[in-house]
Each structure stands twice: as structure tokens, then as C-alpha cells.
N, C-alpha and C positions, 0 to 999 in steps of 0.2 A: 729280308725286309725290302719293301718296294722302293723304287726310285722316287715315287711321289706319294703324297698323302692329301687327304681332303678333310677340311674342318667345317662343320655346320654348327652355328651357335647353339649351345645347350645340349650338344651331343658329344659322344666320344670321337676322338680323331679316327678317321677311317684310313687304315693302311692296307686295306684289302683291294687295292687297285689291280685289276687283272691285266696281264699283258696279252693282247690278242695276236700280235705278231712282233716283228723286230722294231717297228716304229709306232705302234698304236697301243694305247692303254685305255681302260674303261673303269669307271667307278659307278656303282649303283647308288642313287639317292632316294631311299624310301620316304614315303609321306612328303613328297616334294612340294605339295600344295602349301605346307606350313613353313617353307623355307624362303627367306628373303635373300640372304647372301651366303656364298660359299667362299672359302679360302682354299686355294690350291697351292701347295708348296713342295719343294724338293726336300727330301729327307737327308740329303748329304751323303747317302751311301754311294751313289754313282753320279758323276757330273754328265752334262750333255756333251756329246762329241763336239770338238772344236767347230765353231761356225754354225751350230744348230741351236734350236730352242724347241719349246713345246707349245704348239698352237692348241688352245683350250676351246672345247666345244661343249655346248649344252644340248642334250637330246631328250625329246619327249615323244610319247606315243601319239599317233594320229591315225585316222582311218586309212591313210595311204602308206603307213609304215612308221619309221622314226624320223621326225623332223629335227634337224641340227642347226644350231646357231653358232657362229664363231663369236666368242666373247672376249678374247684377248690371248695373252701368252705369258709364259715364264721362261727364264733362261738362267745361265750360270751367273750373269750379272744382275738378274732380277729373279731370285729364287722363290719368290712368293707373290701372290696377287689376290685381291679380293674382288669378287664379281657379284653383281646383283642379278639374280635369276627370277625373282618374282615378276610376273607380268609377261615373261617371254612366251609363255604358252598361248597368250592371246594374240601374239604377232603371227599373222598368217603368211608372212613372207620371210621364211628363214633364209639366212645368207647362204646356207649350205644344206642341201636336202639329203646328202649322202655322206656318211662318215663311216667308212668300212662296211657299208650296207647295214648299219645298225649294230653290228658286231654281236649284240645280245638283245633278244627281244625285250621290249619294255611295254608295260600296260598299266592302265589305271593311274594310281598315284605314285608310281615309281618313275624316276627320270634317271638320266645318265650324264656323267661328265666324261668327255673323251679328250685324250691328249694325243696329239700327233707330232712326232719328232720330225721337224722339217728344217731346211736351211733358213737361217735368220733373215736372209735377203728376201726369201719367198714369204715368210711370215709378215715382214714389215710392209708388204704390199697389200695385205688383207685389211679390211676395215671391220672392226667388231661392231655388233649392234649397239646403238647408243645407249639403250636401256641397261646394258650390262655393266657399264662403267660406274663403279661406286663413286658417289659424289663427295670428293674430299673438300671441294670449295664450300659446299653447303655446311658441312660439319664444322669447318674452320670458322666460317662466318658466324654460325650460330654460337659457337663457343666464345669467340671474341666479343660478340655483342653481349652475351650474358655476363662475361667478365667485366666489360665496361660498365654495364648497368649496375652490377653488384658493387664495383668500386665507387661509382658516382653516388649511389644511394648511401653507401657506408660513410663516405667523406662528407656528404651533404648533411648527414644526421648530426654532425658536430658544428654546423654553421650557426653563428650567433650574430646579432646586430652589433655595430660599433659601440652603441650606447650600453650594451650589456657586457662589454669586455672589461676585464680587470687588467691593469698594467702588469706585464710579465716581460721584463727587459731581455731575458735570455731565450725567449720563444719567438719563432718566426711564424707569421700568419699569412695565408694566401686567401685572397677574396674568393668566395664561392663562384663568383661570376667568371673568374679565370678558369676554374675547373669546368664549369658549364661550357665555356667557349672551346676548351680543349676537347671535351667529350663530343660536341657537335662536329668539330673539324675531323676528328678521328672517325666518327661514324660515317660522315660524308665520304671520306677517302676509302673506307672499307666497302661501301656500297659501289663505288666506282671501280675499284680494283681490290678484290679480297686478298690479293697477295702483295699489296703495296709495301707492307711492313718488312718484306724480305729484301727490299732494294736498299 
């Protein structure tokens, strides 16, 4: 079993990652035009040697050969990562033009994921292409906003005017204006800092 695996949404997990040499691995991604994100992860069979990790690259065919982009890394401490690869083919300035010379020819709608085992100190000095980082902030913000809207709409549906209330001594009531004020404050904080709730 391979040290690494690749997962494309809607497809079977790919464990057929080929080892080109002692420190380089490659996985073919057929019909890559239809792929937005890939997940690269360690299978747990073999850990990285101490102090090393896997620099992950995305490669695609071009008239001059295989163009490679550095998109991020995995390590023993970070054994999986999700990368956005849609749109990288339109980037005419790959961070890296050569990854083992292409290792395997690619053409048409087939791309490659390459993993290079390198010292973590060297990997940390590399800058991945910005488009490859899957946006966690956007998804968290969208989820939280939808959650707030759903809660606010649900709670507001029970709002009644004071004249419509029947006395219920054992029931506490909160004015809907308090709920609205809380919703607006929370939304404002979320827009300023999507991670404020972690503090």
C-alpha cells in the first residue's frame, strides 16, 4: 500500500500513487478539468522521516512540457490537506516549472499531483500559489451567517405584540428587539473577523 493517497470528490480514493525515486511520488488525475479540489493524505503505512514532509505540486501539460505549481504540504503533524486546483491551468506563471522533469508525460485532460519529500525547514520557505488554498474562512462565514439567519427567522416567527400576550407567570419572554440587536452585533463582528468567536 502506498504511503500517500488522493481523494477527488465523487471518485474512489486513489492509492495508485507511483514512486518515481526515493523522494518523489506522482498521482495521475484524469478528467482534471472537472475537478475543483483534491485531498492528499498519508495512509499511515509509513511516516515521513524525522524533520521532513511532503511538498505537494500540481502539474499539467503545456506546449513546453509539464508546468508545476507548488500548492502546499503534508507532514506527520499535518497528515492531510485539501487543495483547490481549479483555475491553476489558467495561471501562466507556475511557481515551479520542473518537478523531476515531469516524471510522467501528461496530455490533454490529465493532470498530476507530485509529492516531493523534503526537509520541513526547506518546505516552510516555499510559498504556495494563493489560488490553491481552500478557503476555510469563506465556508465558516457562510455557515455561521446561514445559522444566524435561520435562528433569527425561527425565533422571530414567535414574536407577538404585548397586547396579544396572555399572562404566563412561569414563562420568561425576551423582546424580539433584543434578539435583533444581538444578531446585528454578531453579524458585524463576523464580518470584521470571521474567527472572533474562537477568542
